[in-house]
Backbone as ProteinMPNN parsed JSONL, in Angstrom:
{"seq_chain_A": "MNWIETVAYAGTQQGEGGGQGSIFPTLLIFGGIIVVFYFLLIRPQQKQRKRHQELVGALQRGDEVIMASGMMGIISKVEENNVTVRVAKNTELQFQKQAVSATLPKGSITNLDG", "coords_chain_A": {"N_chain_A": [[-13.984, -1.937, 38.761], [-14.007, -2.152, 35.528], [-12.503, -0.754, 32.433], [-14.258, 0.5, 30.481], [-16.594, 0.347, 31.856], [-15.861, 2.543, 33.768], [-15.576, 4.64, 32.024], [-17.877, 5.213, 31.007], [-19.917, 5.413, 33.611], [-18.269, 8.008, 34.499], [-19.199, 9.938, 32.022], [-21.682, 9.728, 32.839], [-22.054, 11.147, 35.224], [-22.956, 14.185, 36.673], [-21.458, 17.643, 36.839], [-20.969, 20.007, 40.058], [-22.124, 22.493, 39.01], [-24.213, 21.39, 37.51], [-24.419, 21.937, 34.837], [-23.304, 21.481, 30.763], [-19.776, 19.911, 29.915], [-17.271, 21.541, 28.222], [-17.376, 21.231, 25.048], [-14.806, 20.472, 23.6], [-12.447, 18.908, 24.624], [-13.264, 16.836, 23.458], [-13.51, 17.154, 20.634], [-10.413, 17.238, 20.752], [-9.141, 15.246, 21.047], [-11.025, 13.763, 19.195], [-9.591, 14.782, 16.93], [-6.606, 13.976, 17.288], [-7.135, 11.614, 16.918], [-7.66, 10.837, 14.146], [-5.448, 12.585, 12.928], [-3.542, 10.563, 13.828], [-4.692, 8.306, 12.843], [-3.912, 8.781, 9.732], [-1.14, 9.488, 9.537], [-0.329, 6.465, 10.277], [-1.852, 5.126, 8.71], [-3.005, 5.867, 5.932], [-1.105, 7.432, 5.074], [1.55, 6.355, 4.562], [0.376, 4.476, 2.916], [-0.476, 5.782, 0.475], [2.796, 6.544, 0.013], [3.576, 3.802, -1.066], [2.322, 3.578, -3.007], [2.506, 5.418, -4.561], [5.398, 4.976, -5.824], [4.873, 2.2, -6.348], [3.779, 3.193, -8.792], [5.755, 4.784, -10.196], [7.765, 2.228, -10.406], [6.323, 1.112, -12.396], [6.059, 3.022, -14.756], [9.087, 3.221, -15.458], [9.435, 0.608, -16.453], [11.238, -1.315, -18.604], [12.245, -2.762, -21.772], [13.845, -5.814, -21.204], [13.969, -5.688, -18.704], [14.408, -7.524, -15.855], [11.881, -9.019, -13.876], [9.472, -9.347, -11.167], [6.26, -10.766, -10.982], [3.181, -10.188, -9.412], [1.57, -12.971, -9.598], [3.786, -13.893, -8.504], [5.589, -15.141, -10.363], [8.711, -15.081, -12.45], [10.14, -13.551, -14.888], [11.339, -12.282, -17.83], [10.766, -8.764, -19.572], [9.715, -8.577, -22.49], [8.517, -6.801, -24.389], [6.961, -3.804, -24.39], [3.918, -2.401, -23.641], [1.387, 0.244, -23.877], [-0.219, -0.203, -21.59], [0.257, -3.228, -20.992], [2.462, -5.669, -20.716], [4.788, -7.833, -22.099], [6.171, -10.944, -20.966], [8.916, -12.863, -21.023], [8.887, -16.034, -19.896], [10.247, -18.386, -20.229], [11.626, -20.545, -22.401], [10.889, -19.851, -25.653], [7.884, -19.352, -24.742], [5.989, -16.914, -24.2], [4.206, -14.527, -21.639], [1.649, -12.349, -21.356], [0.66, -9.618, -19.206], [-0.797, -7.195, -17.318], [0.378, -3.439, -16.767], [0.585, -3.079, -14.285], [0.556, -5.674, -12.589], [3.214, -6.02, -12.074], [5.04, -6.079, -9.7], [7.958, -5.992, -8.531], [11.189, -5.39, -9.687], [13.641, -6.895, -10.623], [17.33, -7.385, -9.783], [19.924, -6.612, -12.707], [20.837, -9.952, -14.22], [19.618, -12.127, -12.652], [18.02, -13.769, -13.604], [18.846, -16.757, -14.681], [18.2, -19.021, -15.803], [16.736, -18.961, -18.416], [16.442, -19.913, -21.425], [17.961, -18.525, -24.093]], "CA_chain_A": [[-14.181, -1.435, 37.505], [-12.832, -1.887, 33.92], [-12.484, 0.65, 31.62], [-15.687, 0.534, 29.652], [-17.786, 0.925, 33.114], [-15.519, 3.502, 34.565], [-15.784, 5.73, 31.195], [-19.253, 5.375, 30.985], [-20.134, 6.119, 34.577], [-17.347, 9.495, 34.279], [-20.204, 10.179, 31.341], [-22.966, 10.497, 33.428], [-21.948, 12.41, 36.508], [-22.936, 15.861, 36.376], [-20.836, 18.096, 37.851], [-21.553, 20.442, 40.794], [-22.987, 23.665, 38.372], [-25.227, 20.895, 36.567], [-24.104, 22.426, 33.239], [-22.467, 21.133, 29.926], [-19.113, 20.552, 29.241], [-17.223, 21.869, 26.735], [-17.166, 20.308, 23.568], [-13.369, 21.149, 23.057], [-11.466, 18.193, 24.783], [-13.807, 15.594, 22.421], [-13.026, 17.499, 19.708], [-9.284, 17.508, 20.966], [-9.451, 13.398, 20.594], [-11.29, 13.411, 17.729], [-8.593, 14.857, 15.767], [-5.662, 13.895, 17.209], [-7.214, 10.029, 16.121], [-7.67, 11.352, 12.669], [-3.477, 12.726, 12.839], [-2.992, 9.07, 14.296], [-4.843, 7.11, 11.214], [-3.238, 9.42, 8.709], [0.547, 9.315, 9.512], [-0.201, 5.261, 10.351], [-2.557, 4.055, 7.599], [-2.606, 6.844, 5.086], [0.383, 7.913, 4.309], [2.595, 4.924, 3.859], [-0.354, 3.307, 1.674], [-0.064, 6.487, -0.414], [3.966, 6.701, -0.677], [3.714, 2.756, -1.627], [1.328, 3.851, -3.935], [3.369, 6.257, -5.694], [6.527, 3.965, -5.666], [4.518, 1.254, -7.217], [3.074, 3.721, -9.957], [7.176, 5.195, -10.237], [8.049, 1.421, -11.112], [5.275, 0.567, -13.375], [6.469, 4.221, -15.587], [10.23, 2.706, -15.587], [9.689, -0.481, -16.884], [11.743, -1.302, -20.34], [12.846, -4.207, -22.54], [15.282, -6.282, -20.742], [14.346, -5.626, -17.339], [14.273, -8.892, -14.826], [10.702, -8.873, -13.136], [8.556, -10.387, -10.485], [4.674, -10.466, -11.322], [2.122, -10.403, -8.441], [1.494, -14.125, -9.007], [5.035, -14.697, -8.0], [6.16, -15.429, -11.843], [9.87, -14.526, -12.98], [10.443, -13.178, -16.414], [12.411, -10.735, -18.411], [10.416, -8.062, -20.238], [10.32, -8.627, -23.758], [7.672, -6.109, -24.962], [6.096, -2.731, -23.393], [2.8, -1.328, -23.769], [0.823, 1.634, -22.91], [-1.138, -0.634, -19.894], [0.548, -4.139, -20.982], [4.135, -6.027, -21.117], [5.167, -9.229, -22.372], [7.01, -10.994, -20.262], [9.202, -13.902, -21.134], [9.186, -16.711, -18.706], [10.921, -19.589, -20.513], [11.911, -20.624, -23.868], [9.679, -19.576, -26.593], [7.164, -19.078, -23.716], [5.877, -15.476, -23.08], [2.694, -14.407, -21.495], [1.14, -10.562, -21.971], [0.706, -8.866, -18.519], [-1.7, -5.862, -16.836], [1.911, -3.292, -16.22], [0.308, -2.855, -13.061], [0.456, -6.758, -12.017], [4.3, -6.373, -11.809], [5.068, -5.642, -7.832], [9.111, -5.85, -8.313], [11.933, -5.713, -10.436], [14.954, -8.024, -10.027], [19.02, -7.043, -10.245], [20.057, -7.674, -13.842], [21.489, -11.272, -14.344], [18.975, -12.919, -11.604], [17.175, -14.842, -13.547], [20.013, -17.165, -15.122], [17.691, -20.638, -16.162], [15.85, -18.698, -19.295], [17.437, -20.11, -22.601], [17.656, -17.894, -25.473]], "C_chain_A": [[-13.454, -1.984, 36.215], [-13.36, -0.8, 33.522], [-13.97, 1.01, 30.895], [-16.558, 0.92, 31.472], [-16.944, 2.018, 33.781], [-15.272, 4.958, 33.313], [-17.424, 6.025, 31.34], [-19.931, 6.112, 32.399], [-19.52, 7.43, 34.68], [-18.773, 10.161, 33.608], [-21.224, 10.315, 32.023], [-23.152, 11.108, 34.937], [-21.942, 13.583, 35.562], [-21.932, 16.58, 37.35], [-21.69, 19.578, 38.631], [-22.818, 21.794, 40.149], [-24.208, 22.723, 37.54], [-25.139, 21.062, 35.085], [-23.18, 21.022, 32.801], [-21.427, 20.988, 30.275], [-18.782, 21.126, 28.138], [-16.367, 20.261, 26.024], [-15.391, 20.333, 23.324], [-12.04, 20.189, 23.061], [-11.997, 17.162, 23.608], [-13.23, 16.036, 21.674], [-11.014, 17.404, 19.199], [-8.764, 15.873, 20.395], [-9.281, 13.173, 19.841], [-10.073, 13.473, 16.793], [-7.183, 14.561, 16.236], [-5.879, 12.189, 16.83], [-7.373, 10.481, 14.944], [-6.317, 11.661, 12.132], [-2.974, 11.293, 12.96], [-2.955, 8.133, 13.148], [-4.466, 7.566, 10.114], [-1.868, 9.482, 8.307], [0.34, 7.298, 9.824], [-0.639, 4.422, 9.122], [-2.56, 4.96, 6.244], [-1.666, 7.05, 4.305], [1.063, 7.272, 3.769], [1.674, 4.37, 3.057], [-0.075, 4.603, 0.47], [1.323, 6.475, -0.944], [4.169, 4.792, -1.166], [3.153, 2.532, -2.61], [2.222, 4.436, -5.159], [4.811, 5.262, -5.91], [6.105, 2.684, -6.734], [4.67, 2.173, -8.739], [4.918, 4.229, -10.629], [7.461, 3.657, -11.007], [7.459, 0.959, -12.207], [6.094, 1.738, -14.269], [7.933, 3.891, -15.574], [10.185, 1.201, -16.172], [10.023, -0.42, -18.461], [12.026, -2.708, -20.737], [13.869, -4.603, -21.688], [14.855, -6.669, -19.354], [13.657, -7.458, -16.917], [12.781, -8.348, -13.819], [9.821, -10.083, -12.299], [7.244, -9.941, -10.76], [4.189, -10.824, -9.779], [1.782, -12.019, -7.726], [3.013, -15.014, -8.916], [5.791, -15.188, -9.255], [7.18, -14.992, -11.955], [9.666, -14.366, -14.216], [11.37, -12.157, -16.518], [11.241, -10.257, -19.172], [10.609, -8.21, -21.667], [9.297, -7.516, -24.526], [6.766, -5.276, -24.116], [5.113, -1.949, -24.035], [2.309, -0.516, -23.483], [0.447, 0.871, -21.571], [-0.685, -1.811, -19.502], [1.727, -4.673, -20.917], [4.04, -7.686, -21.283], [5.946, -9.75, -21.589], [7.386, -12.413, -20.759], [9.971, -14.821, -20.179], [9.829, -18.333, -18.952], [11.17, -19.527, -21.804], [11.264, -20.671, -24.392], [8.627, -19.821, -25.762], [7.124, -17.584, -23.149], [4.506, -15.151, -22.745], [2.657, -12.721, -21.171], [0.291, -10.645, -20.156], [0.218, -7.695, -18.573], [-0.036, -5.211, -16.321], [1.736, -3.503, -14.52], [0.432, -4.057, -12.127], [1.956, -7.057, -11.886], [4.422, -5.667, -10.367], [6.457, -5.436, -8.124], [9.995, -6.126, -9.399], [13.342, -6.017, -9.588], [16.533, -7.397, -10.455], [18.797, -7.766, -11.621], [21.343, -8.913, -13.671], [20.903, -12.313, -13.259], [18.267, -13.701, -12.01], [18.204, -15.458, -15.121], [19.432, -18.596, -16.388], [16.587, -19.634, -17.572], [16.848, -19.19, -20.68], [16.522, -19.208, -23.675], [17.37, -16.235, -25.107]], "O_chain_A": [[-12.235, -2.156, 36.178], [-14.269, -0.089, 33.95], [-14.508, 2.1, 31.084], [-16.956, 2.035, 31.811], [-17.662, 2.529, 34.639], [-14.875, 6.066, 33.675], [-17.939, 7.055, 31.776], [-20.414, 7.241, 32.313], [-20.374, 8.245, 35.03], [-19.493, 10.826, 34.352], [-21.845, 11.329, 31.704], [-24.173, 11.42, 35.549], [-21.424, 13.902, 34.492], [-21.654, 16.145, 38.468], [-22.66, 20.141, 38.125], [-23.943, 22.009, 40.599], [-25.096, 23.349, 36.961], [-25.746, 20.365, 34.272], [-22.661, 20.117, 33.455], [-21.25, 21.773, 31.207], [-19.543, 21.307, 27.187], [-15.639, 19.28, 26.18], [-15.22, 19.922, 22.176], [-11.063, 20.238, 22.314], [-11.15, 16.689, 22.851], [-12.098, 15.555, 21.629], [-10.463, 17.457, 18.1], [-8.084, 15.626, 19.399], [-8.293, 12.655, 19.318], [-9.638, 12.563, 16.088], [-6.375, 14.984, 15.41], [-4.897, 11.53, 16.488], [-6.187, 10.233, 14.725], [-5.949, 11.163, 11.068], [-2.061, 10.887, 12.241], [-2.047, 7.489, 12.622], [-4.631, 6.756, 9.202], [-1.436, 9.522, 7.155], [1.341, 6.793, 9.315], [-0.093, 3.43, 8.639], [-1.86, 4.43, 5.381], [-1.495, 6.863, 3.1], [1.327, 7.405, 2.574], [2.2, 3.575, 2.278], [0.614, 4.253, -0.488], [1.423, 6.409, -2.169], [5.247, 4.642, -1.741], [3.291, 1.474, -3.225], [2.49, 4.004, -6.28], [4.413, 4.778, -6.97], [6.798, 2.287, -7.671], [5.49, 1.897, -9.615], [5.112, 3.81, -11.77], [7.411, 3.724, -12.235], [8.154, 0.357, -13.026], [7.145, 1.196, -14.61], [8.289, 5.029, -15.882], [11.311, 0.715, -16.284], [9.418, 0.212, -19.327], [12.004, -3.658, -19.955], [14.768, -3.808, -21.41], [15.226, -7.719, -18.829], [12.844, -8.206, -17.46], [12.812, -7.316, -13.149], [9.58, -11.247, -12.62], [7.051, -8.726, -10.786], [4.784, -11.644, -9.08], [1.704, -12.407, -6.561], [3.286, -16.194, -9.136], [6.842, -15.752, -8.949], [7.032, -13.889, -11.428], [8.885, -15.165, -14.731], [11.963, -11.442, -15.71], [10.517, -11.174, -19.558], [11.736, -7.955, -22.09], [9.595, -7.581, -25.719], [5.971, -5.752, -23.306], [5.339, -1.022, -24.813], [2.767, -0.16, -22.397], [0.823, 1.356, -20.504], [-0.787, -2.114, -18.314], [2.458, -3.72, -21.187], [3.34, -8.493, -20.672], [6.787, -8.906, -21.278], [6.466, -13.208, -20.951], [11.112, -14.672, -19.744], [9.876, -19.226, -18.105], [10.953, -18.474, -22.403], [10.476, -21.566, -24.085], [8.204, -20.925, -26.106], [7.751, -17.087, -22.213], [3.624, -15.482, -23.537], [3.625, -12.061, -20.793], [-0.508, -11.542, -19.885], [0.492, -6.963, -19.524], [0.747, -5.938, -15.71], [2.566, -3.966, -13.739], [0.439, -3.793, -10.925], [2.22, -8.226, -11.606], [3.764, -4.656, -10.12], [6.548, -4.214, -8.001], [9.685, -7.071, -10.125], [13.856, -5.632, -8.538], [16.68, -6.96, -11.596], [18.116, -8.753, -11.901], [22.446, -8.773, -13.144], [21.598, -13.284, -12.961], [17.708, -14.474, -11.232], [18.289, -14.891, -16.211], [20.004, -18.992, -17.404], [15.397, -19.888, -17.384], [17.98, -18.72, -20.795], [15.335, -19.115, -23.988], [17.094, -15.443, -26.008]]}, "name": "protein", "num_of_chains": 1, "seq": "MNWIETVAYAGTQQGEGGGQGSIFPTLLIFGGIIVVFYFLLIRPQQKQRKRHQELVGALQRGDEVIMASGMMGIISKVEENNVTVRVAKNTELQFQKQAVSATLPKGSITNLDG"}
């Protein structure tokens, strides 16, 4: 018998008394599953979102960044919801702040003239 058949077979069997069993073990298992989902899925995602919000809030002119698209550049202007990033000599692009995925250490981008 495989595992599914065993569980299905066990669920159809009645005890000697013929009454139903307690719902407590089922609720305990369901609660355990919820706790596992919280700590394995929800909590790490909340931490990552918080770190990204802190990163976006700390952006300033001169920061070297990597955008979500993989483009690298130096921030030349910071606005409320947008940043202007210099990606090449005389080439600036405007992005939403949320598109910044990481900041780089100063001096990482050396091939931008100007």
